[in-house]
C-alpha positions in Angstrom: -4.0 19.2 14.3 -5.9 22.0 12.3 -5.4 22.4 8.6 -3.5 25.5 7.4 -5.0 27.9 4.8 -2.6 26.3 2.2 -3.9 22.8 3.1 -7.5 23.9 2.9 -6.9 25.1 -0.6 -4.7 22.1 -1.6 -7.3 19.5 -0.5 -10.4 21.6 -1.4 -11.9 19.0 -3.8 -11.6 16.2 -1.1 -12.9 18.4 1.6 -16.0 19.1 -0.5 -16.5 15.4 -0.6 -15.8 14.3 3.0 -15.3 17.4 5.1 -12.5 19.0 7.1 -12.7 16.5 9.9 -11.9 13.6 7.6 -9.0 15.6 6.0 -7.6 16.2 9.5 -7.7 12.5 10.2 -5.6 12.0 7.1 -3.2 14.6 8.3 -2.8 12.7 11.6 -2.3 9.4 9.9 0.9 7.5 9.5 1.2 4.9 6.7 3.9 2.3 6.0 4.5 1.3 2.3 6.8 -1.7 1.9 8.1 -1.9 -1.6 8.3 1.3 -3.7 8.0 -0.3 -7.1 5.1 -0.9 -9.5 2.5 -0.9 -6.7 4.3 1.3 -4.1 5.1 4.1 -6.6 1.6 5.1 -7.5 0.4 4.3 -4.0 2.9 6.7 -2.5 2.1 9.4 -5.0 -1.7 9.3 -4.3 -1.3 9.0 -0.5 1.0 12.0 -0.5 -1.3 13.9 -2.8 -4.3 13.1 -0.5 -2.5 14.6 2.5 -1.5 11.6 4.7 0.5 13.1 7.4 3.5 10.7 7.4 4.7 8.2 4.9 7.3 5.6 5.8 8.9 4.1 2.7 10.9 0.8 2.8 12.8 -0.6 -0.2 16.4 -1.7 -0.5 16.7 -1.7 -4.3 18.1 0.8 -6.8 16.3 2.0 -9.9 16.8 -0.1 -13.0 15.9 0.7 -16.6 13.4 -2.2 -16.7 11.5 -0.6 -13.8 10.4 2.4 -15.8 7.4 0.9 -17.6 5.5 0.8 -14.4 7.3 2.4 -11.5 6.2 5.9 -12.2 8.1 7.8 -9.5 11.4 7.0 -11.3 12.7 8.5 -14.5 15.6 7.7 -16.8 17.9 10.1 -14.9 17.3 8.1 -11.7 18.7 4.8 -12.9 21.2 3.5 -10.3 19.9 5.5 -7.4 18.2 4.1 -4.3 14.5 4.0 -4.9 13.5 5.4 -1.5 15.8 8.4 -1.9 14.3 9.3 -5.3 10.8 8.7 -4.1 11.2 10.9 -1.1 12.6 13.8 -3.1 9.7 13.7 -5.6 7.0 13.3 -3.0 8.4 16.2 -1.0 8.1 18.3 -4.2 4.6 17.2 -4.7 3.5 17.9 -1.1 5.8 19.5 1.3 3.3 19.0 4.1 3.9 15.3 4.2 6.6 13.9 6.6 8.7 11.3 4.7 10.9 8.7 6.3 12.9 6.2 4.3 14.6 2.9 5.0 16.8 1.3 2.4 16.6 -2.1 4.1 15.4 -5.6 3.2 11.9 -6.2 4.5 12.7 -8.8 7.1 10.8 -9.2 10.4 13.5 -7.5 12.5 13.4 -4.3 10.4 9.7 -4.2 9.8 8.3 -5.0 13.2 9.1 -1.6 14.9 7.7 0.2 11.9 4.4 -1.7 11.8 4.0 -1.1 15.5 3.9 2.7 15.1 1.8 3.2 12.0 -2.0 3.3 11.4 -2.1 1.3 8.2 0.3 -0.8 6.0 0.3 -1.0 2.2 1.7 -4.0 0.4 3.9 -2.8 -2.5 5.9 -6.1 -2.6 6.7 -8.5 -5.4 7.6 -11.5 -3.2 5.5 -13.7 -1.0 7.9 -14.4 1.8 8.0 -10.7 2.8 4.2 -10.4 2.2 3.6 -13.2 4.7 6.0 -11.6 7.2 4.2 -8.3 6.8 0.8 -10.0 7.2 1.9 -11.7 10.4 3.1 -8.4 11.9 0.0 -6.6 11.0 -2.1 -9.2 12.6 0.1 -9.2 15.7 -0.3 -5.5 16.2 -3.9 -5.2 14.8 -3.0 -2.9 11.9 -5.0 -2.8 8.7 -3.1 -4.3 5.9 -3.9 -3.7 2.2 -2.5 -6.4 0.0 -2.3 -6.3 -3.8 -0.5 -8.6 -6.3 -0.1 -8.4 -10.0 1.0 -10.5 -13.0 0.6 -9.6 -16.6 -2.8 -8.0 -17.0 -4.2 -9.6 -13.8 -4.3 -8.4 -10.2 -5.8 -9.1 -6.9 -6.7 -7.0 -3.8 -7.4 -8.0 -0.2 -8.1 -5.7 2.7 -7.1 -7.3 6.0 -8.6 -5.9 9.2 -7.2 -8.2 11.9 -9.8 -9.9 14.0 -12.6 -8.9 11.5 -11.5 -10.2 8.1 -9.4 -13.2 6.9 -5.7 -12.5 6.8 -3.6 -13.2 3.8 -2.6 -16.6 5.1 -6.3 -17.6 5.6 -6.6 -17.2 1.8 -3.2 -18.6 0.9 -2.1 -21.1 3.6 1.1 -21.7 1.7 3.2 -19.1 -0.2 3.0 -19.4 -3.9 6.1 -20.3 -5.8 8.4 -17.2 -6.2 9.1 -15.9 -9.6 11.9 -13.3 -9.6 11.1 -11.8 -13.1 7.5 -12.0 -14.4 5.6 -10.2 -17.2 3.5 -7.2 -16.3 1.8 -4.4 -18.2 2.7 -1.1 -16.6 -1.0 -0.2 -16.1 -1.8 -3.3 -14.1 0.0 -2.3 -10.9 -1.3 1.2 -11.4 -4.9 0.0 -11.3 -4.3 -2.1 -8.2 -2.3 0.6 -6.4 -5.1 3.1 -6.8 -7.6 0.6 -5.4 -5.2 0.1 -2.4 -5.1 3.9 -1.8 -8.9 4.2 -2.2 -9.4 1.6 0.5 -6.7 3.2 2.7 -8.3 6.6 2.6 -11.7 5.1 3.5 -10.2 3.2 6.5 -8.2 6.2 7.7 -11.0 8.8 7.4 -14.0 6.6 8.2 -15.7 7.8 5.0 -17.1 5.1 2.7 -17.3 1.4 3.1 -14.1 -0.6 2.9 -14.3 -3.8 0.8 -13.9 -6.4 3.5 -14.3 -10.2 3.4 -13.9 -10.1 -0.4 -11.0 -10.8 -2.7 -11.1 -8.5 -5.7 -9.8 -10.0 -8.9 -8.9 -7.7 -11.8 -8.8 -9.1 -15.4 -7.3 -6.4 -17.6 -7.6 -8.5 -20.7 -11.4 -8.1 -20.6 -11.6 -5.2 -18.1 -13.6 -7.2 -15.6 -13.6 -7.1 -11.8 -14.8 -10.1 -9.9 -15.5 -10.4 -6.2 -14.8 -13.6 -4.4 -16.3 -13.9 -0.9 -13.7 -15.0 1.6 -13.9 -15.9 5.3 -11.6 -16.4 8.2 -10.0 -19.7 8.8 -10.5 -20.5 12.6 -7.4 -22.7 12.4 -5.2 -20.1 10.7 -1.8 -20.1 12.5 -1.6 -16.3 12.1 -5.0 -14.9 12.9 -7.0 -17.9 14.2 -6.4 -16.9 17.8 -8.0 -13.5 17.5 
């Protein structure tokens, strides 16, 4: 799948870094983003800008005014519209080379399984643990890289899951934390974590660089500190222990 002249110019600064072959790998890649909110919005923007060939966006919610401090794909005029529709429109304007598919559905196992099966990588843009655990299970089942992030206030965490190589999300959190429907968050916090997610996704998809594996990255925005916590697979994990 060769790059066009337009694409060679569009991605020139990246190609100077990792070469045409890596850029062609991005063009051939298919990425699923579940949740197009505080994490999913900037993740989708940067994946589209980087030249990922196909993005699949899943989110059943509509834009609300309280989203606008952090969900940067949406503007005041978009309030009341489906997030996936608005996101796809703006991402197509940003980069018409990217194929965009949208699903305005709840992220349950039935709707997510066929999508996970067909993609190269999955990005966690969620704000609830039940769906995260479902997505983690499906990614392990189909051996798909899964990049988890979560945020609260000025804090965040990042975990790169490579099934069979690294711990999965349930190795780290055997039980889902208590759900909080509305929680405080500074708009920059999901932005920071989402860009780290995209950074890892690009490394995995292109083979350029070293993904941060077997580590939980913890972000403290109060003091601008990143900590690394070494993590390992749980051989008795009900999700990935059999791998």
